[in-house]
KOLRO-925137 format. One line per 5 residues: number of its first residue (from 0); their letters; for each residue x, y, z of C-alpha. Coordinates in steps of 0.001 Angstrom, whole numbers. Example, Ala and Ser with C-alpha at 12.3 -4.5 7.8 and 13.67 -1.06 7.14 Angstrom:
2
0	AS	12300,-4500,7800  13670,-1060,7140 $
END
This chain:
430
0	MALTV	109322,79743,129876  111576,78348,127140  110583,81132,124742  111494,83704,127386  114874,82017,127784 $
5	LIVSL	115377,82209,124009  114565,85934,123720  116402,87049,126863  119535,85017,126085  119588,86240,122464 $
10	FALLA	119499,89920,123356  121898,89413,126265  124425,87785,123945  123966,90523,121343  124527,93116,124078 $
15	LKMPI	127778,91305,124924  128851,91754,121256  128621,88062,120378  128350,87590,116569  124718,87259,115518 $
20	GMALA	125131,83767,114025  126648,82397,117226  124086,84254,119374  121220,82681,117425  122740,79212,117766 $
25	VSSTA	123489,79516,121489  120106,81008,122406  118323,78345,120327  120278,75668,122194  119149,77229,125481 $
30	YLLTS	115550,77010,124246  115861,73325,123333  117386,72506,126734  114657,74304,128708  111641,73441,126550 $
35	ERSFP	108970,71167,128018  108643,69446,124631  111906,67490,125080  113440,68121,121668  116511,66037,120717 $
40	LNIMV	119520,68326,120341  120387,66894,116939  117290,68632,115554  119222,71879,115837  121948,70662,113493 $
45	ERMIS	119397,69238,111086  117467,72506,110949  120597,74610,110509  121798,72445,107633  118392,72231,105932 $
50	GLDSY	118074,75998,106211  121086,76394,103939  119869,73783,101474  118584,76398,99051  119802,76804,95486 $
55	PFLAV	119521,80638,95402  122053,80917,98246  124738,79899,95734  124465,83418,94355  125902,84936,97559 $
60	PFFIM	129567,83817,97195  129544,84582,93474  128374,88173,93906  130909,88664,96705  133655,87286,94475 $
65	AARFM	132513,89384,91501  132847,92582,93551  136367,91623,94645  137443,90876,91061  135990,94175,89834 $
70	NSAGI	137980,96112,92389  141218,94372,91427  140599,94593,87675  140594,98384,87452  136889,98442,86624 $
75	TQRIF	136075,100948,89357  138464,103536,87891  136842,103254,84444  133384,103707,85968  134569,106791,87830 $
80	DFALS	136197,108306,84718  133051,107793,82650  130810,109349,85300  133250,112258,85551  133008,112945,81822 $
85	VVGHI	129182,112974,81904  128245,114877,85085  131543,116247,86401  130841,119777,85140  127539,120220,87033 $
90	RGGLG	127599,122227,90264  128772,119740,92893  130412,117797,90057  132427,115168,91901  129508,114620,94280 $
95	HVNIM	127361,113732,91252  130181,111605,89864  130371,109756,93179  126652,108953,93126  126483,108067,89425 $
100	ASMIF	129497,105753,89744  127823,104004,92677  124659,103499,90620  126683,101847,87848  128789,99784,90251 $
105	AGMSG	125603,98697,92049  124589,96866,88882  127583,94573,89324  128471,94202,93006  125255,94028,95046 $
110	AAVAD	126884,95085,98323  127080,98488,100016  130322,97668,101816  131978,96639,98526  130930,99948,96980 $
115	TAGLG	132198,101990,99938  135542,100213,100093  136030,99756,96331  134897,102995,94733  135300,104971,97950 $
120	LIEIR	139070,105141,97818  139040,106560,94281  136119,108917,94887  137295,110386,98185  140858,110892,96966 $
125	AMVKE	139597,112736,93867  137135,114905,95820  139693,115954,98430  142212,116744,95694  139615,118994,93985 $
130	GYTRH	138987,120984,97175  135993,119213,98741  136105,118755,102507  137061,115302,103745  133899,114905,105805 $
135	FAAAV	131625,115806,102872  133498,113421,100551  133034,110649,103112  129341,111501,103565  128559,111382,99833 $
140	TAASA	130503,108137,99440  128668,106453,102318  125250,107730,101191  125706,106647,97577  127038,103220,98586 $
145	IIGPI	123704,102106,100013  122297,102167,96474  124271,98932,95933  121786,96469,97487  118783,98214,95903 $
150	IPPSI	119807,98112,92243  120240,94464,91180  122061,92213,91654  121766,92324,95436  122961,89943,98125 $
155	TLVIY	120415,91398,100557  117548,90736,98139  118748,87157,97643  118657,86578,101405  115234,88218,101706 $
160	GVLAE	113892,86206,98759  114895,82888,100308  113679,83727,103816  110373,85228,102610  109918,82684,99787 $
165	ASIGR	109645,85480,97223  110803,85442,93599  114398,86690,93490  114097,87533,89803  111090,89762,90488 $
170	LFLAG	112872,91304,93477  115842,92202,91280  113612,93864,88683  111629,95683,91383  114826,97284,92689 $
175	VAPGI	115749,99037,89434  113369,102030,89529  113779,102753,93286  117563,102591,92942  117578,105081,90062 $
180	VMGLA	115158,107444,91833  117244,107161,94988  120400,108156,93087  118728,111071,91285  117295,112366,94578 $
185	MMLTV	120773,112324,96117  122186,114189,93123  119527,116892,93571  120610,117166,97209  124249,117627,96199 $
190	YYLGV	123211,120272,93651  121195,122127,96295  124112,122082,98734  126381,123397,95995  124073,126164,94794 $
195	TGKEP	123356,127392,98314  127030,127346,99213  126523,125064,102206  129516,123020,101020  132545,124156,98993 $
200	MPLRP	132101,122609,95558  134594,123740,92912  133308,123948,89349  134975,121770,86730  135094,122589,83013 $
205	RQNLC	132716,120662,80791  134469,117903,78867  134043,118015,75113  132331,115271,73134  135657,113743,72171 $
210	QVWVA	136652,113335,75820  133234,111906,76707  133516,109435,73834  136983,108301,74983  135721,107756,78536 $
215	FRRAF	132654,105922,77244  134758,103696,74991  137092,102812,77876  134131,101956,80116  131848,100433,77473 $
220	LTLLA	132409,96786,78364  132063,97642,82022  128765,99447,81408  127451,96357,79616  127712,94255,82788 $
225	PLILL	124462,95456,84468  122587,95125,81165  123881,91592,80642  122999,90488,84174  119581,92130,84374 $
230	GGIAF	118656,91325,80776  119676,87703,81252  117406,87408,84295  114491,89315,82752  114454,87248,79556 $
235	GVVTP	114992,83918,81255  118477,83272,79883  119921,82851,83386  118498,82522,86875  119516,85053,89555 $
240	TEAGV	121860,82400,90940  123470,81787,87557  123788,85555,87133  126300,85479,89997  128482,83063,88031 $
245	VAVLY	128144,85255,84939  129198,88295,86986  132365,86535,88180  133298,85284,84711  132607,88674,83151 $
250	AIVLG	134753,90447,85762  137623,88031,85074  137278,88467,81304  137290,92252,81684  140346,92095,83928 $
255	LFYRE	142197,89990,81378  141045,92192,78503  142153,95333,80311  145312,93488,81399  144815,94655,84959 $
260	IVFRE	144106,91424,86837  147104,90451,88951  147061,86701,89495  149047,86965,92697  145933,88629,94166 $
265	LPGIL	143796,85560,93376  144471,83717,96686  143519,86850,98616  140310,87288,96606  139307,83659,97161 $
270	NDTAL	140184,83873,100852  138126,87055,101360  135215,85527,99458  135317,82380,101595  135423,84350,104841 $
275	QTATV	132572,86695,103902  130478,83800,102576  131047,81747,105724  129973,84698,107864  126739,85191,105918 $
280	MFILA	125953,81468,105808  126511,80959,109516  124073,83776,110236  121516,82177,107912  122033,78775,109550 $
285	GASIF	121343,80307,112950  118339,82108,111488  116959,78799,110265  116690,77216,113713  115495,80517,115196 $
290	GWIMT	112752,80835,112571  111684,77229,113169  111337,77899,116902  109329,81050,116226  106994,79002,114027 $
295	IERVP	106359,76153,116462  105791,78682,119245  103286,80481,116957  105000,83818,117550  104214,85084,113997 $
300	TYATL	100524,84325,114521  100412,86114,117865  102352,89086,116463  99928,89368,113549  96905,89286,115823 $
305	LILDI	98490,91823,118180  99162,94332,115407  95727,93808,113856  94156,94432,117265  95871,97825,117288 $
310	TDNTM	94867,98714,113731  93864,96986,110511  94792,100001,108380  97439,98782,105931  98976,102229,105471 $
315	LILLL	99368,102723,109206  100833,99247,109682  103379,99913,106939  104322,103157,108670  104806,101322,111974 $
320	LNVMF	106942,98674,110274  109074,101350,108609  109679,103049,111953  110550,99700,113534  113047,98813,110788 $
325	LLLGM	114675,102244,110943  115121,101942,114712  116515,98418,114409  118901,99635,111704  120516,101973,114210 $
330	FLNSS	121721,99018,116286  121721,95874,114119  123221,95056,110723  121034,94315,107720  121389,90509,107806 $
335	TILVL	120483,90408,111488  117322,92451,110939  116247,90208,108071  116744,86915,109891  115112,88111,113113 $
340	TIPII	112044,89802,111658  111050,88012,108444  109782,84822,110176  107576,87005,112395  106392,89572,109841 $
345	KPLIT	105780,87304,106853  102323,86077,108047  101269,89682,108723  102236,90744,105197  100349,87780,103763 $
350	TLGID	97265,88593,105856  97275,92204,104678  97616,91121,101038  100883,93020,100511  103012,91694,97660 $
355	PVHFG	106130,90123,99246  108246,91497,96388  107074,95052,97042  107612,94611,100771  111079,93200,100096 $
360	IVMTF	112122,96470,98461  110588,98449,101349  112411,96350,103915  115736,96409,102052  115528,100185,101667 $
365	NVMIG	114978,100521,105404  117921,98340,106406  120164,100169,103941  119324,103481,105605  120424,101735,108797 $
370	MLTPP	123888,101292,107291  124011,105093,107111  122646,105711,110598  124739,105917,113778  125582,104394,116175 $
375	LGVCL	126100,101357,113894  126366,103041,110463  128853,100617,108879  129228,102601,105658  129834,105800,107632 $
380	YIAAD	132693,104224,109568  134338,102822,106423  134045,106096,104496  135260,108167,107466  138253,105870,107842 $
385	IAEAP	139163,106122,104139  138776,109913,104206  140617,110228,107535  137787,112511,108648  136353,112929,112187 $
390	FERVI	133337,110630,112510  131144,113276,114155  131728,115686,111240  130866,112954,108740  127587,112379,110593 $
395	RAVMP	126696,116073,110316  127617,116109,106626  125426,113091,105831  122280,114495,107492  120976,116349,104369 $
400	FYVPL	120900,113007,102530  118333,111584,104938  115717,113902,103376  115779,112358,99857  116133,108895,101371 $
405	FITLL	113026,109236,103543  111037,110785,100700  112005,107896,98409  111118,105412,101156  107613,106888,101459 $
410	LITYF	107172,106769,97674  108241,103113,97620  106006,102219,100557  102761,103890,99525  102961,103906,95722 $
415	PGWVM	103909,100331,94786  102817,100635,91151  106043,102211,89895  108114,99743,91934  106290,96715,90528 $
420	FLPDL	106078,97951,86931  109187,96142,85660  108628,92804,87407  104964,92758,86357  105994,93571,82788 $
425	LLPNP	108943,91205,82379  108393,88467,84986  104674,88403,85810  103443,85966,88434  102235,82718,86874 $
END
C-alpha cells in the first residue's frame, strides 16, 4: 500500500510540474506516513543528508563554476576561432566549426546547457551571418552541445558514479572515445547535408598556415585545459573532484592572462553557481531517500527477476534498457532519470555482469539524446531561443542528427572494448 502511495504521488506531482527534488521528498514523506513499518520521520532528514555526504559531489559546483568563468573570460571565442581556422573551409564549414568547438569546450565544462548557452551565442550569430538558416544553426548547436557530458569532465558522470558506486576516474576516461566518435559522426552528417544541398552551406576560403598558426597560438592555453584535466586524472596527479578545482583555477588564470575577466561579474558567477549547485544537490538529496525506500521494499530485486523472467539475453536486455531511457528522456531531464532508475537497475547490471563504467557511458549517452528530443529537449529550446528560430523548424532540422547518434549508441552498447580501452589502459581495476 505504502509503495503504491509513493509511486502514484511521485508521478502525480511530476505531472503537476513540481520540481523533481521536491516531488521525491514529498512522495517519500507520504510513504513514511502510510507505511506499516512505523518509520520515524526524522529518518528522512538523516537519509537525505547522508546521501549528500560524498566527496565526489564536491566536483559538481566546481565544474559549474569553471564553465561560467570560461564564458566570461573570452575562452569560448578563442575556441571558435581556432576551430574555424582548421575546419572552416570544408563543405558545411561553420557546422563543422560548431561541432569541433563543442568537442573542445566539452573537455572543460562538462555540461550540455553550458555549451549551448556559452558557445551557442557565438556559433549561431556567425552561422546566420554567413548565410546559414537560423533553424539549422540552432539544430547543429543543440546537437553538438550534448557532447559536453560525454567527453570528460562531466557533471552527469559524477552523479552516475556516486549513485552507481562506479569509479569516476574510469568513467571520465571511458567517455573520451565515444565523445570523439560522436563528434566525427555529426561532422559527417553536416558534410552530407552540404554536399547534397539539403541545407544552404556557403563555402569559406581555406585559411593559410600563418592564419592557422595565429589562431592556434591564441587558443593554445585554452586547448591545454582538457589535456591538463584528463592527464591529471589518468596519471593520478589529481582526483576527479580535485580536477574541478583545477578547472576553476585554470579558467581564472586564463581570464587574467587574456585580460578578459571582469571582476564585477564575479558576484553573478558565484550566485549562478550556488543556485545551480543547490538545484542539483536537492535532487540528489531527494534521490537518496527514494533509493533507500526502493531498497527496503526490494524493488530492485523484483525488477531484476521480472526482466530475467522475460529474457536472460544480455543483448536484448540492453536494447530494452536503451529504449526505456530514450522514452524517459522525452519527458524527464537527465538528473531525474538517473536518480529514479539507477537504484532499480544497478542490481540487474550486476547480475548480468555488465561493467558499471561501460553501462554509465551507455546510460549517459541515452539521457543526452533526451536533451535533444522533444517535448522536453532542453538544448533545443535554448538554441531555438538564441537563434530566434521557430521551434518546430528546429526540430525538423535536428532530425538528421539522430542517425549518427543512434548508430554511435549501438556501437557503445554492443562493442564495449573500444569504450573501455582507455580506462583499462590507464586506470585498470585493482
